[in-house]
C-alpha positions in Angstrom: 9.6 -4.4 -25.2 9.7 -6.0 -21.8 6.7 -7.5 -20.2 4.8 -5.1 -18.0 4.9 -5.7 -14.3 2.1 -5.3 -11.9 2.7 -2.3 -9.7 -0.1 -2.6 -7.2 -3.5 -4.3 -6.9 -5.5 -2.9 -4.0 -8.5 -5.1 -4.5 -8.3 -6.9 -1.1 -9.4 -4.7 1.8 -8.8 -5.9 5.4 -10.1 -4.1 8.5 -7.7 -3.9 11.4 -7.3 -2.1 14.7 -4.1 -0.1 15.5 -2.5 -1.5 18.6 0.9 0.3 18.5 1.7 3.7 16.9 4.4 6.3 17.2 7.2 3.9 18.1 8.4 3.3 14.5 8.7 5.9 11.7 5.8 5.7 9.2 4.9 2.2 10.6 2.2 1.0 12.9 1.2 -2.4 14.3 -2.3 -3.5 13.6 -4.4 -6.5 14.8 -6.2 -8.4 12.1 -8.8 -11.1 12.7 -8.1 -14.5 11.2 -9.5 -18.0 11.5 -7.3 -21.0 12.4 -8.2 -24.6 11.5 -8.0 -27.2 14.2 -7.6 -30.5 12.5 -8.4 -32.6 15.6 -11.8 -31.0 16.2 -12.3 -30.1 12.5 -13.4 -26.6 13.2 -12.3 -23.0 12.6 -11.4 -20.9 15.6 -11.1 -17.1 15.6 -7.7 -15.7 16.3 -5.9 -12.4 15.8 -2.6 -11.7 14.1 -0.5 -8.6 14.3 0.8 -7.1 11.1 3.1 -4.1 10.4 1.4 -1.5 8.3 3.0 1.4 6.3 1.6 4.8 7.3 3.1 7.3 4.8 2.0 10.5 6.7 2.0 9.1 10.3 -1.7 9.9 10.6 -2.7 6.8 12.7 -3.2 6.7 16.5 -3.7 3.8 18.9 -7.3 2.5 18.8 -8.1 3.6 15.2 -10.0 1.1 13.0 -8.4 1.2 9.6 -8.7 -0.4 6.2 -5.5 -1.9 4.9 -4.4 -3.8 1.8 -1.4 -5.9 1.0 0.9 -4.0 -1.3 4.5 -4.0 -2.3 7.2 -4.7 0.3 8.2 -1.5 2.2 10.8 -3.2 4.3 11.7 -6.7 5.5 8.6 -7.1 7.7 6.2 -4.4 6.4 4.0 -5.7 3.6 0.7 -3.8 4.1 -0.3 -0.2 3.5 -3.2 1.8 5.0 -6.0 2.8 2.7 -8.3 4.7 4.9 -9.3 5.4 8.5 -12.7 3.8 9.1 -13.3 5.0 12.6 -10.8 7.3 14.4 -10.1 7.1 18.1 -9.3 10.3 19.9 -8.4 13.1 17.5 -10.8 13.6 14.6 -9.7 12.8 11.0 -9.7 16.5 10.0 -7.0 17.3 12.7 -4.6 14.7 11.3 -2.5 14.5 8.1 -4.5 13.0 5.2 -4.0 9.4 4.2 -2.7 9.3 0.6 -4.7 7.6 -2.1 -3.3 4.8 -4.3 -2.5 7.2 -7.1 -0.6 9.6 -4.8 1.4 6.7 -3.4 2.3 5.5 -6.9 3.4 9.0 -8.0 5.5 9.5 -4.9 7.2 6.1 -5.3 8.0 6.9 -9.0 9.3 10.3 -8.1 11.5 8.8 -5.3 12.9 6.2 -7.8 13.7 8.9 -10.3 15.5 11.0 -7.7 17.5 8.0 -6.6 18.5 7.1 -10.2 19.5 10.7 -10.9 21.6 10.8 -7.7 23.4 7.5 -8.7 24.0 8.7 -12.3 21.7 6.1 -13.9 19.1 8.6 -15.2 18.9 8.7 -18.9 15.5 10.4 -19.3 13.9 7.4 -21.1 11.6 6.8 -18.3 9.6 9.9 -19.1 8.1 8.1 -22.2 6.9 5.2 -20.0 3.6 5.6 -18.2 1.4 3.9 -15.7 -1.2 2.0 -17.6 -4.5 0.4 -16.5 -5.3 -2.8 -18.4 -8.6 -4.6 -17.5 -8.8 -3.0 -14.1 -5.2 -3.9 -13.2 -2.6 -1.1 -12.9 0.6 -2.0 -14.8 3.8 -0.1 -15.5 5.2 -0.2 -19.0 5.3 1.4 -22.4 2.0 3.2 -22.9 2.1 2.9 -26.7 2.8 -0.9 -26.6 -0.4 -1.9 -24.8 -3.7 -2.0 -26.6 -7.1 -1.3 -25.0 -5.7 0.7 -22.0 -6.4 3.9 -20.1 -3.3 5.9 -19.5 -3.2 7.3 -16.0 -0.1 9.3 -16.1 
């Protein structure tokens, strides 16, 4: 049995403001507050950094305050994913497509991987016995029967 790999850990939540939306497919630019250390003065100063955030359903608009978390790498420069809309700007949340939950994102990623494997002819059907397993609060992917003390999510 191979060692299980960590699929996603969405424990770190970062609040950000959307500064650019609609220019890239399923991606927005968000401004995150950070602190920079000045070694000469020996003091932290507030700064902002722009990060690219994956928006699966294109539900974000410019000015929205969102909650993001670092996740798996979606592309070369996109390393964060939106968790929720904290405060919408403009259209209400009900008028927009829903932001998918972590479980929905994991299921869609697994379905996309299976479709890709079937298309390439590498699908053997063995992946159906594997499950997504939660061990001590961490979501891991691996053989469900090989891990003790787990809650099987799939």
